[in-house]
Steps between C-alpha positions, in 0.01 A plus 500: 500500500772690687425876524726758350713739720294793381176341603645408842607874547155624395343264757736607767433865443119434506532309823702786655248748400218289644685473824565868522130570427385264771739659744360837417149381564570342834700807612215733436377648838145451631265771413524764772195528721324842520277649768436284802754219497674233707834562663610192693230419752355860480258691273634833399372786301656642181707741720639201701304571817366188668121460495332267755139427414249562780144461365184314445312316228171661362261271311442747213380240247176437703462858625600726214282780633694514828771742353503707808679210670833607356497842686368324814779240499753771459359713778559208749869511412555231229756552229377210283173359382465157335209524260307187405427472121350237279548420140159321467459231772304779668383821332809599305666834580545683160808698403323822570401384841858387578627838378264673750626267774852603426406867489327461843817340646714788377252754612507370848881433501477124531717247329262283298526121504269378238411124530301263274277298724391252226771256582397440856507130590573372151496118489270486801220750450261514207523787267864581592721606226867436411782745544527485121146634475590759756778620293260534207300751708809693583597517133170673423595764754835572354424847366323601832802388718788613284684788674356426845801296620559752789163456635366152406605144595337206307395222721467244217249265648357458849559169674563340153479131619300331766613176678468270203791430264468664153694494178714708446581541873548830681860563409463436132159679471629794692825531307315485175254776606791723601684439171180567294455838665850605455499385143196723444677800635382523857776668714296507817596331831320157487352334814444132505276309747584155653297191434293323762247776498794742548620339819785272360464238765678253275778758456481489122559880452760505785707227339455616132508885541850535367403319176206744441724790590756397252233457231435877516749685267434815702568338835203697624270241646383500869342197671174514695404265786155506651494427870178352640450183708824332380693787671359469855828491686790730527742220398330433170495876419854575593628186314327592176614867511856395588520256217439773240746732675765240495431427135540876429155515330225761537183395686190687607199373715249555229204400713432426864227518761440487868281191473391258237293177449813290454663617823596802710798678345745668740455850371706660782809307392425556127488875555784515744729290285408688187595821672819368647617363174377776266261266326182638338158394599153536355197400723188339376263695454335838509130411483246283330609153600248214479484126499541467877815718531322834555709537819789595276338834410715785640207746477131430499311583176804686360457765764847607636341632821385146580824318559460138597722317756720389216503849349614654829769231532658545158476882482540610850665207686863420577709484182188606308462710190451844650823465714720328238395607146712750311367669188680425173738782411362506148203679671715747682541289818800581710818306429485216750730452784751237369766535770495206737564534873835418651571149610380413850738364756548121556209361708574352830264228657391484858219346706526185293232234571376200315269698284619859518788747518556872530715669237652863534725695261631850443283743297520584134480855355304621198611781276256445206215725626227253571617414849583188678197273519622195682693175492438157350661200667579189278628155538797422278289326237302828460196412703357806666489437876355843614479869457548781746526876516765493771847345526366202695263213435372201712478207259242235577384173351860373443581130481658344811872382483551668166785707379401839366708725282333842471564844360330834502411750214385858554209633293405859417164649416552459132553120548876513438686236701854525635774235442459216741676531828764242610346166590450400859462133605320357797340167583166464682471291817394146480127450538344180607158592390217651713222275374397155601612356171789347312569495124722254333588596141665282247578553141603297184641729242606453145574719195245778541247302706449385850248307720456623851361295794366675811418320823298718747511380854263634773730512811226643716264340739176567307384423153526754220174529314559690163849624410699710256877477461685801371851512351709695253647312195838612397514722196447309170290208648143450376262230605340318213297241690445385862328262729353496848425878476407792282793724426463877430671685344742258323819702566619747754313501828291185474221385729408127502146448631355171621268289287192329647670174592797638705354807663538346849846421641487327830730592788842345432365392165643565142382545147685498163456742217722609212538648164691489172669817380732648239807703593756708315810363673411543857325191664563620851231457770303786667651645814193494727149371523211631690187290586191699563720808559744331750862421403579133489814314588678369191700194440 
């Protein structure tokens, strides 16, 4: 039956009203964050001052009687403490206990990062709990944590997924956890850990961080990477940090150590890069480690007068906590120096060789009050080439016959960096290789994969008995399988070590090895190869 004119008008009015209502809903602004909050790639306090975390983790859930540790950690210069809690996988921390922890943080003028350890290694470790279960624990602490947004960051779940795939995956599970906490009225800054036991070697967090950030109606989520054996080279560290900076997303190094059972992290680069970039870091951990990683204790037996080698390094070493931490202004800390030094002059290159060059530039000035601390020299892709306290640096370890574009940024005592200088360009001299070896490298690339073949030739007059071949994979390449050698790590600076049947390479003899890898659009070959420490000719 054909509708009447009146019914059509009623329907049109109703449709228009529905459209206007939907427009009003979508136009509603996100809930404004309060207290500690994200501003671009930075964490800021409620007054807008930038806050850079410099602290350590404290295993409170296993050592609840060690309440003096909060004062001891503060006395060594920290501005942040990350407190390990449990909702029941280990003895649960009650609301009253958590309230006391927050009070101890505030009493000792520390920003309090509260983390739920129950999720550690979910999917791979027995007893691990889901992020959804972690949220249940936080919901039980709602009344305790309400009103503490200036002082408390909620680290939803520690290392929430191991290396095994789980359903839902990291991005969905983390987004859902964030939304549940916001729906329950939590206005705190939220911190989310990466999968792969926090180390994100599959780049799941890196590549899905924007999705999780967008899931937060407050836009107040910061991402936490844990740097252990996966991050054992400067290239891996700088690339990961640079990816988040380029994406405009906030990142902290939520855990790291100076050594680990899965490899030797490059703590010097971690700390230097964090300071140069204004990225927060939290070392693991104060005291009480077990299970074979007791070397990660910063003090022995919770005694601050017994600093370990690791404790000395993180508190008193270069780019350490004592030198770089600034107390939160909510506790009366001085307004930080936020004025960057002036831009240094364009560098000029001299003494150029196959593997080195000297750069010089005119000085910067600093008017912010913290004083000029030094200069950082970068390649055009953001790779840190070196740091110096003067206006000159001798670069070493460069690749022969390679074009370099470099720039310089000044850095002050508060970690502010100047704008980059103008770029200088130079090309290293051709190098024929100093070792008695030649490497022929061939690739067959497709889509996001490639197969590399490597022929190693002994050009010397005596046999090689036992060998290791070292090379740097271009950014984005990751080895997934190989033959003829063992490859470690699978990205960045890789060392291929002989297997039993090809350990000997006779004089003028050759062996063939290779690997299959994934890439993110750059299937280029490595620049140089070193065999047992000597640079090889390449063809």
